N, C-alpha and C positions, 0 to 999 in steps of 0.2 A: 504494500500500499504506499503511495506517495505521501511524503511529509509536506503538507501544505496548510499555512496558516494566514488568515486574512490579517492585514494591518488596519488598525483604527486609531485615530487620535483626533482630539477636538482642537488641536493646533493646525490642523489644515482643513479645507472645506470638505464637507460630506460629499459623497458620490452623488451625482445628479441623475443617476440611472441605476439600472440593475447590475452593479458591478462593485468590486471592492476598491478601496483607495489604494491598496497595493496588496501584494502576496508575498509571502516568504516560503521559498520551496527549495530544497536541496542544496542549501547554502547560498542561494541567491535571493535578492529582494527585487521584485518586479514592481515598478511604480505605474500606476494608470497615468494617462496623460493629464497634466495639470495646466488648466487655463487660469487667467489671472483673477480668480475668486479668493476673497479673503476668508479665514476660518468662519467668519459670520455669515457667510454666504453672499455678501455684497461684491460687486466686481469692481476691479481696479480699472478705471476709465482713462487713466492718463496715457502718456505717449508710450510707444512700443518698448522703450526701456523700463518704464515703471510696470507695464504688464510682465515683461520677462523677469524683472526682480520678484514680482509676487509669485510667479511660477516656481523660481528657484527657492523661495522661502518656504512654499508648500512642500516642494521636494525634500528640502531639508528637514522640516518638521516630520515628515513621514519616515525618512531614514532614521532620524534620531529615535523614533518611537520603536525602531527595530535594532537599536544599538549601534547604528552606523552613521555616517556622515556623508557629504557630497564627495569627499575623497575616495570614497569606496566605489563610486560609479565606475562601471567598465563600459557602458554603452548608453548613448543618449541620442533621441531623436527629437529634432525641433521642427515644428510645423509652423509656417507663417502664411497669411493670406497675401503677402506682398514680399516678393523676394528682394525688393528694394530695401528692405529693413535688415538685410543680412548683417551689414557692418555694425548697426546699433545693437542688434541682439548679440553678436559676437562680443561686443564690448562687455555687456553684462555678463555673458557667459564666462569671459575671462575673469571678471571680478569675483565670481562665486567659485571658481575652480583655481584660483591662484595658488601656487605653492604645491599643487598635487599633480601627479602625472595625468594628463588630459585623458578622459575616456574616448573611445572610438565614438564616431558622431555621424548622422546623417542629418542634413538640412533640406527640408522639402517645402515647396510652395503648395497650399491646399486652396481650393476654390472658396471654402468657407469652414469656419470652426464653430463649436457650440457657443452659444449666446454671443455671437458677433465678435468673439475675441480676435486678436490679432496675432496671438501666439499660443501655442500649446506645446508643452514639453513633457516627455516621458523619458524614464531611465530604467537601466538594469544596474544593480550594485551587488557587489561580493559582500556577504554577511562576515563581519569580523568573527574570528574564532573566539 
């Protein structure tokens, strides 16, 4: 039987559909895509940098609830509605992952994201021993 546990923390927004905030399985932490929702469910409506910062804050809170942090990320996927925001999101990405070995990454333009967000970020992390 597979070892699989749902992550749940009130320091990140609740799932807005039938999915878990994250899953811990077989030594890895799989984070659901984070849009710029605050833990109270309100949405960050600032520029793309502010939106990306909120996504990373949510990811950090989820990882911390599993005993990990952003430095444990091994793969990240960034979705944006405008690829013209690549440089701005990249700046924020570098802020949050400074000092760590950068994870592998994909950066994709999507036609639309939930709740009209400009960015959504998901990740896979290695759970610390």
